[in-house]
N, CA, C and O of each residue as an XYZ file, in Angstrom:
532
protein
N     -20.560     19.227      6.060
C     -19.174     18.835      5.998
C     -18.333     20.086      5.744
O     -18.490     20.741      4.713
N     -17.445     20.417      6.678
C     -16.631     21.618      6.539
C     -15.374     21.391      5.726
O     -14.970     22.273      4.969
N     -14.757     20.259      5.857
C     -13.528     19.979      5.130
C     -13.640     18.688      4.363
O     -14.462     17.824      4.669
N     -12.793     18.576      3.358
C     -12.805     17.364      2.528
C     -11.397     16.880      2.278
O     -10.440     17.654      2.306
N     -11.287     15.604      2.035
C     -10.036     15.001      1.591
C     -10.292     14.353      0.248
O     -11.316     13.706      0.031
N      -9.346     14.539     -0.638
C      -9.424     13.915     -1.954
C      -8.341     12.850     -2.024
O      -7.159     13.134     -1.829
N      -8.753     11.640     -2.301
C      -7.807     10.536     -2.485
C      -7.850     10.148     -3.952
O      -8.926      9.960     -4.520
N      -6.682     10.028     -4.562
C      -6.624      9.579     -5.948
C      -5.577      8.494     -6.090
O      -4.592      8.455     -5.353
N      -5.807      7.622     -7.043
C      -4.814      6.641     -7.468
C      -4.510      6.976     -8.920
O      -5.413      7.074     -9.750
N      -3.227      7.151     -9.215
C      -2.827      7.521    -10.578
C      -1.856      6.487    -11.122
O      -1.232      5.739    -10.369
N      -1.741      6.460    -12.465
C      -0.741      5.601    -13.083
C       0.582      6.360    -13.151
O       0.697      7.452    -12.595
N       1.569      5.800    -13.819
C       2.895      6.418    -13.859
C       2.924      7.705    -14.660
O       3.867      8.484    -14.527
N       1.909      7.955    -15.495
C       1.823      9.207    -16.247
C       1.041     10.285    -15.489
O       1.005     11.441    -15.912
N       0.427      9.913    -14.385
C      -0.347     10.860    -13.605
C      -1.818     10.883    -13.958
O      -2.547     11.766    -13.506
N      -2.272      9.927    -14.760
C      -3.688      9.848    -15.124
C      -4.453      9.110    -14.029
O      -3.972      8.114    -13.489
N      -5.625      9.597    -13.712
C      -6.397      9.069    -12.586
C      -6.976      7.692    -12.910
O      -7.603      7.491    -13.950
N      -6.750      6.756    -11.999
C      -7.362      5.430    -12.076
C      -8.587      5.358    -11.168
O      -9.553      4.658    -11.471
N      -8.540      6.077    -10.068
C      -9.649      6.081     -9.130
C      -9.614      7.331     -8.275
O      -8.546      7.891     -8.024
N     -10.776      7.768     -7.829
C     -10.885      8.965     -6.990
C     -12.001      8.773     -5.977
O     -13.024      8.154     -6.270
N     -11.794      9.310     -4.787
C     -12.840      9.332     -3.769
C     -12.654     10.604     -2.945
O     -11.531     11.013     -2.651
N     -13.771     11.216     -2.584
C     -13.770     12.422     -1.754
C     -14.614     12.117     -0.527
O     -15.718     11.584     -0.642
N     -14.093     12.456      0.650
C     -14.838     12.205      1.884
C     -14.542     13.304      2.898
O     -13.734     14.197      2.642
N     -15.189     13.231      4.027
C     -15.020     14.229      5.082
C     -13.583     14.237      5.586
O     -12.913     13.204      5.604
N     -13.121     15.407      5.993
C     -11.735     15.554      6.438
C     -11.474     14.899      7.786
O     -10.316     14.700      8.154
N     -12.517     14.560      8.526
C     -12.296     13.947      9.836
C     -12.038     12.445      9.743
O     -11.912     11.783     10.773
N     -11.958     11.905      8.553
C     -11.679     10.481      8.337
C     -10.182     10.279      8.116
O      -9.559     11.037      7.372
N      -9.614      9.288      8.741
C      -8.189      8.991      8.563
C      -7.887      8.613      7.113
O      -8.745      8.072      6.415
N      -6.675      8.898      6.668
C      -6.283      8.572      5.296
C      -6.414      7.082      5.008
O      -6.961      6.692      3.976
N      -5.919      6.259      5.908
C      -5.951      4.815      5.651
C      -7.371      4.266      5.640
O      -7.638      3.271      4.966
N      -8.300      4.904      6.384
C      -9.699      4.481      6.353
C     -10.382      4.940      5.069
O     -11.254      4.243      4.550
N      -9.998      6.096      4.555
C     -10.574      6.595      3.317
C     -10.044      5.889      2.091
O     -10.678      5.905      1.036
N      -8.888      5.271      2.220
C      -8.285      4.586      1.074
C      -8.957      3.243      0.785
O      -8.931      2.782     -0.356
N      -9.544      2.620      1.770
C     -10.162      1.307      1.543
C     -11.262      1.333      0.495
O     -11.241      0.501     -0.412
N     -12.241      2.266      0.577
C     -13.255      2.276     -0.481
C     -12.668      2.614     -1.852
O     -13.163      2.140     -2.875
N     -11.620      3.428     -1.874
C     -10.975      3.761     -3.145
C     -10.316      2.528     -3.744
O     -10.473      2.257     -4.935
N      -9.590      1.791     -2.942
C      -8.943      0.581     -3.444
C      -9.972     -0.486     -3.816
O      -9.741     -1.288     -4.721
N     -11.099     -0.492     -3.122
C     -12.154     -1.463     -3.453
C     -12.704     -1.212     -4.860
O     -13.103     -2.156     -5.541
N     -12.730      0.053     -5.302
C     -13.212      0.343     -6.654
C     -12.223     -0.109     -7.724
O     -12.597     -0.280     -8.884
N     -10.969     -0.303     -7.341
C      -9.950     -0.709     -8.310
C      -9.884     -2.217     -8.519
O      -9.352     -2.688     -9.525
N     -10.422     -2.969     -7.571
C     -10.289     -4.424     -7.633
C     -10.926     -4.981     -8.902
O     -12.094     -4.722     -9.191
N     -10.144     -5.743     -9.649
C     -10.609     -6.387    -10.862
C     -10.591     -5.497    -12.099
O     -10.862     -5.980    -13.197
N     -10.281     -4.220    -11.954
C     -10.285     -3.310    -13.099
C      -8.915     -3.150    -13.745
O      -8.828     -2.910    -14.949
N      -7.859     -3.276    -12.977
C      -6.501     -3.072    -13.488
C      -5.662     -4.291    -13.121
O      -5.082     -4.362    -12.038
N      -5.611     -5.236    -14.033
C      -4.956     -6.509    -13.764
C      -3.458     -6.419    -13.549
O      -2.882     -7.243    -12.839
N      -2.820     -5.426    -14.154
C      -1.364     -5.303    -14.020
C      -0.942     -4.466    -12.823
O       0.252     -4.303    -12.575
N      -1.902     -3.936    -12.081
C      -1.593     -3.141    -10.896
C      -1.127     -4.075     -9.785
O      -1.902     -4.891     -9.287
N       0.137     -3.954     -9.403
C       0.670     -4.815     -8.352
C       1.267     -4.024     -7.198
O       1.210     -4.463     -6.050
N       1.847     -2.845     -7.497
C       2.501     -2.035     -6.468
C       1.830     -0.672     -6.418
O       1.582     -0.051     -7.452
N       1.539     -0.214     -5.205
C       0.963      1.106     -4.989
C       1.911      1.861     -4.069
O       2.231      1.400     -2.974
N       2.359      3.036     -4.530
C       3.216      3.883     -3.707
C       2.344      4.882     -2.967
O       1.446      5.477     -3.563
N       2.594      5.076     -1.671
C       1.767      5.959     -0.851
C       2.644      6.684      0.163
O       3.787      6.296      0.405
N       2.086      7.751      0.756
C       2.838      8.449      1.794
C       2.544      7.823      3.156
O       1.764      6.876      3.256
N       3.165      8.354      4.189
C       3.103      7.761      5.518
C       1.727      7.700      6.132
O       1.504      6.896      7.037
N       0.782      8.524      5.674
C      -0.567      8.506      6.221
C      -1.325      7.228      5.924
O      -2.354      6.953      6.541
N      -0.825      6.449      4.985
C      -1.494      5.216      4.582
C      -0.844      3.979      5.199
O      -1.192      2.856      4.837
N       0.078      4.168      6.109
C       0.753      3.024      6.736
C      -0.177      2.342      7.734
O      -1.242      2.862      8.066
N       0.233      1.195      8.195
C      -0.535      0.477      9.209
C      -1.307     -0.691      8.640
O      -0.813     -1.418      7.778
N      -2.536     -0.867      9.134
C      -3.366     -2.010      8.761
C      -3.716     -2.029      7.275
O      -3.991     -3.091      6.717
N      -3.708     -0.871      6.639
C      -4.072     -0.800      5.223
C      -3.148     -1.650      4.361
O      -3.587     -2.225      3.365
N      -1.891     -1.736      4.728
C      -0.920     -2.506      3.946
C      -1.309     -3.983      3.931
O      -1.309     -4.617      2.876
N      -1.639     -4.525      5.091
C      -2.052     -5.930      5.163
C      -3.395     -6.153      4.479
O      -3.595     -7.158      3.798
N      -4.318     -5.202      4.666
C      -5.629     -5.317      4.044
C      -5.515     -5.319      2.525
O      -6.165     -6.125      1.860
N      -4.697     -4.426      1.966
C      -4.539     -4.349      0.509
C      -3.918     -5.623     -0.044
O      -4.271     -6.061     -1.138
N      -3.004     -6.215      0.697
C      -2.364     -7.466      0.263
C      -3.392     -8.598      0.217
O      -3.431     -9.368     -0.744
N      -4.219     -8.697      1.252
C      -5.197     -9.790      1.282
C      -6.392     -9.515      0.368
O      -6.934    -10.452     -0.219
N      -6.816     -8.263      0.231
C      -8.001     -7.925     -0.542
C      -7.741     -7.946     -2.051
O      -8.493     -8.561     -2.807
N      -6.686     -7.279     -2.478
C      -6.446     -7.149     -3.915
C      -5.138     -7.718     -4.401
O      -4.869     -7.722     -5.602
N      -4.313     -8.203     -3.477
C      -3.013     -8.720     -3.872
C      -2.016     -7.621     -4.210
O      -1.040     -7.860     -4.921
N      -2.263     -6.407     -3.697
C      -1.387     -5.270     -3.976
C      -0.348     -5.109     -2.883
O      -0.607     -5.381     -1.711
N       0.819     -4.668     -3.282
C       1.880     -4.327     -2.340
C       1.890     -2.814     -2.210
O       2.106     -2.108     -3.195
N       1.659     -2.312     -1.009
C       1.712     -0.866     -0.774
C       3.083     -0.546     -0.211
O       3.472     -1.041      0.847
N       3.811      0.296     -0.942
C       5.126      0.753     -0.490
C       4.997      2.185      0.002
O       4.537      3.062     -0.729
N       5.401      2.415      1.231
C       5.333      3.741      1.822
C       6.595      4.514      1.448
O       7.712      4.058      1.693
N       6.400      5.695      0.849
C       7.515      6.567      0.483
C       7.680      7.555      1.626
O       6.815      8.401      1.853
N       8.790      7.448      2.343
C       9.014      8.288      3.522
C      10.009      9.398      3.212
O      10.875      9.270      2.347
N       9.850     10.487      3.950
C      10.803     11.593      3.833
C      12.107     11.220      4.502
O      12.127     10.568      5.546
N      13.198     11.644      3.883
C      14.501     11.386      4.486
C      14.972     12.581      5.299
O      15.626     12.424      6.330
N      14.631     13.788      4.824
C      15.032     14.998      5.532
C      13.780     15.795      5.857
O      12.953     16.045      4.980
N      13.638     16.191      7.110
C      12.416     16.840      7.545
C      12.371     18.337      7.250
O      11.292     18.881      7.012
N      13.505     19.005      7.260
C      13.492     20.465      7.178
C      14.002     21.000      5.844
O      14.429     22.151      5.747
N      13.952     20.169      4.837
C      14.425     20.579      3.523
C      13.503     20.012      2.465
O      12.965     18.916      2.625
N      13.316     20.765      1.368
C      12.498     20.261      0.280
C      13.289     19.231     -0.511
O      14.391     19.508     -0.984
N      12.726     18.057     -0.649
C      13.338     16.985     -1.426
C      12.241     16.347     -2.261
O      11.169     16.033     -1.744
N      12.503     16.155     -3.550
C      11.539     15.472     -4.401
C      11.562     13.996     -4.042
O      12.602     13.342     -4.121
N      10.408     13.480     -3.647
C      10.326     12.087     -3.234
C       9.988     11.207     -4.432
O       9.129     11.562     -5.239
N      10.650     10.078     -4.550
C      10.388      9.209     -5.702
C       8.942      8.733     -5.712
O       8.390      8.356     -4.678
N       8.338      8.755     -6.895
C       6.970      8.293     -7.161
C       5.892      9.185     -6.564
O       4.824      9.314     -7.162
N       6.123      9.803     -5.417
C       5.087     10.612     -4.797
C       4.858     11.918     -5.552
O       3.763     12.478     -5.497
N       5.858     12.401     -6.244
C       5.706     13.642     -6.992
C       4.692     13.488     -8.120
O       4.105     14.476     -8.560
N       4.480     12.266     -8.590
C       3.526     12.040     -9.677
C       2.113     12.409     -9.216
O       1.370     13.061     -9.949
N       1.750     11.999     -8.022
C       0.426     12.320     -7.482
C       0.324     13.821     -7.214
O      -0.701     14.436     -7.508
N       1.379     14.408     -6.661
C       1.352     15.847     -6.385
C       1.219     16.644     -7.674
O       0.538     17.670     -7.699
N       1.855     16.189     -8.738
C       1.732     16.859    -10.030
C       0.291     16.767    -10.536
O      -0.230     17.736    -11.087
N      -0.354     15.623    -10.357
C      -1.744     15.470    -10.778
C      -2.651     16.401     -9.979
O      -3.555     17.013    -10.548
N      -2.426     16.519     -8.676
C      -3.202     17.468     -7.878
C      -2.980     18.901     -8.366
O      -3.913     19.704     -8.354
N      -1.768     19.230     -8.792
C      -1.491     20.570     -9.330
C      -2.251     20.792    -10.642
O      -2.803     21.871    -10.862
N      -2.281     19.786    -11.506
C      -3.056     19.896    -12.751
C      -4.524     20.151    -12.439
O      -5.160     21.010    -13.050
N      -5.052     19.399    -11.486
C      -6.465     19.538    -11.125
C      -6.735     20.892    -10.483
O      -7.808     21.465    -10.676
N      -5.781     21.407     -9.727
C      -5.947     22.697     -9.070
C      -6.050     23.860    -10.035
O      -6.507     24.937     -9.654
N      -5.635     23.667    -11.271
C      -5.737     24.722    -12.279
C      -7.154     24.862    -12.820
O      -7.459     25.843    -13.498
N      -8.015     23.908    -12.533
C      -9.412     23.979    -12.948
C     -10.181     24.784    -11.903
O     -10.079     24.513    -10.707
N     -10.939     25.759    -12.350
C     -11.597     26.705    -11.456
C     -12.485     26.012    -10.432
O     -12.463     26.379     -9.257
N     -13.256     25.029    -10.844
C     -14.173     24.359     -9.914
C     -13.427     23.543     -8.862
O     -14.006     23.176     -7.840
N     -12.148     23.256     -9.102
C     -11.381     22.472     -8.139
C     -10.375     23.314     -7.361
O      -9.708     22.806     -6.460
N     -10.260     24.604     -7.702
C      -9.305     25.454     -7.002
C      -9.732     25.680     -5.550
O      -8.894     25.864     -4.666
N     -11.039     25.663     -5.320
C     -11.597     25.738     -3.968
C     -12.672     24.669     -3.873
O     -13.018     24.030     -4.867
N     -13.188     24.484     -2.690
C     -14.205     23.465     -2.486
C     -15.586     24.072     -2.729
O     -16.276     24.448     -1.781
N     -15.988     24.166     -3.999
C     -17.269     24.760     -4.362
C     -18.434     23.782     -4.246
O     -19.572     24.194     -4.018
N     -18.162     22.519     -4.397
C     -19.233     21.512     -4.469
C     -19.794     21.213     -3.085
O     -19.060     21.208     -2.097
N     -21.099     20.963     -3.019
C     -21.724     20.610     -1.751
C     -21.685     19.107     -1.498
O     -21.625     18.667     -0.350
N     -21.717     18.335     -2.558
C     -21.749     16.886     -2.440
C     -20.380     16.289     -2.763
O     -19.753     16.700     -3.740
N     -19.905     15.337     -1.973
C     -18.637     14.679     -2.303
C     -18.683     13.957     -3.652
O     -17.685     13.919     -4.372
N     -19.839     13.386     -3.993
C     -19.964     12.698     -5.291
C     -19.838     13.679     -6.445
O     -19.254     13.347     -7.477
N     -20.376     14.877     -6.285
C     -20.233     15.891     -7.331
C     -18.775     16.326     -7.449
O     -18.283     16.568     -8.551
N     -18.095     16.424     -6.325
C     -16.674     16.769     -6.336
C     -15.867     15.704     -7.078
O     -14.964     16.031     -7.848
N     -16.192     14.435     -6.848
C     -15.525     13.343     -7.570
C     -15.796     13.448     -9.069
O     -14.903     13.217     -9.885
N     -17.031     13.798     -9.426
C     -17.402     13.928    -10.834
C     -16.635     15.066    -11.499
O     -16.171     14.924    -12.630
N     -16.501     16.188    -10.807
C     -15.756     17.321    -11.365
C     -14.291     16.948    -11.553
O     -13.669     17.366    -12.530
N     -13.734     16.172    -10.637
C     -12.341     15.714    -10.786
C     -12.211     14.852    -12.035
O     -11.257     15.003    -12.797
N     -13.163     13.953    -12.247
C     -13.125     13.108    -13.451
C     -13.263     13.934    -14.729
O     -12.570     13.678    -15.714
N     -14.155     14.921    -14.714
C     -14.331     15.791    -15.884
C     -13.057     16.578    -16.164
O     -12.657     16.730    -17.318
N     -12.423     17.075    -15.115
C     -11.170     17.809    -15.295
C     -10.095     16.906    -15.892
O      -9.336     17.340    -16.759
N     -10.023     15.664    -15.442
C      -9.019     14.740    -15.977
C      -9.314     14.411    -17.431
O      -8.386     14.245    -18.222
N     -10.578     14.313    -17.796
C     -10.936     14.114    -19.205
C     -10.436     15.285    -20.037
O      -9.882     15.092    -21.119
N     -10.632     16.506    -19.530
C     -10.138     17.690    -20.231
C      -8.635     17.691    -20.382
O      -8.115     18.068    -21.433
N      -7.928     17.272    -19.343
C      -6.460     17.203    -19.396
C      -6.021     16.193    -20.452
O      -5.106     16.460    -21.231
N      -6.675     15.037    -20.477
C      -6.308     14.011    -21.460
C      -6.633     14.458    -22.876
O      -5.860     14.189    -23.796
N      -7.758     15.133    -23.070
C      -8.126     15.628    -24.403
C      -7.119     16.667    -24.897
O      -6.753     16.669    -26.073
N      -6.677     17.537    -24.012
C      -5.669     18.516    -24.409
C      -4.381     17.851    -24.847
O      -3.735     18.296    -25.795
N      -4.008     16.785    -24.157
C      -2.795     16.051    -24.548
C      -2.940     15.382    -25.907
O      -1.988     15.331    -26.686
N      -4.134     14.871    -26.191
C      -4.361     14.234    -27.491
C      -4.298     15.250    -28.624
O      -3.873     14.915    -29.730
N      -4.714     16.486    -28.364
C      -4.759     17.510    -29.402
C      -3.369     18.014    -29.772
O      -3.184     18.589    -30.845
N      -2.409     17.807    -28.907
C      -1.047     18.313    -29.180
C      -0.319     17.427    -30.145
O       0.832     17.700    -30.486
């Protein structure tokens, strides 16, 4: 596997609820299904999921029928200018936090499952640092 995609679901504070890593040749909406399947029954108050345009299409209907979730697509309003998008910045901030961990700064892991494990370990470290403050 030459490239990887990391999909995460975070809460409003940016803490990871679920993570999956797969080959880069897989579409975003196809990679999101196994991730959302891991969330079913674990977070009872989860009703709305904000996502970018790569997750549009059949995934919206599937998520509604499978887990009762409403997926709202956050779209860009201006193409050639930087604009902070509502709710989507939370996920980008979490990816930035994870990128500060050496093992996640590049794709060092050979196994996608090991990559998922390192992401979880990094998030544990982030949460522990917050508790210590």
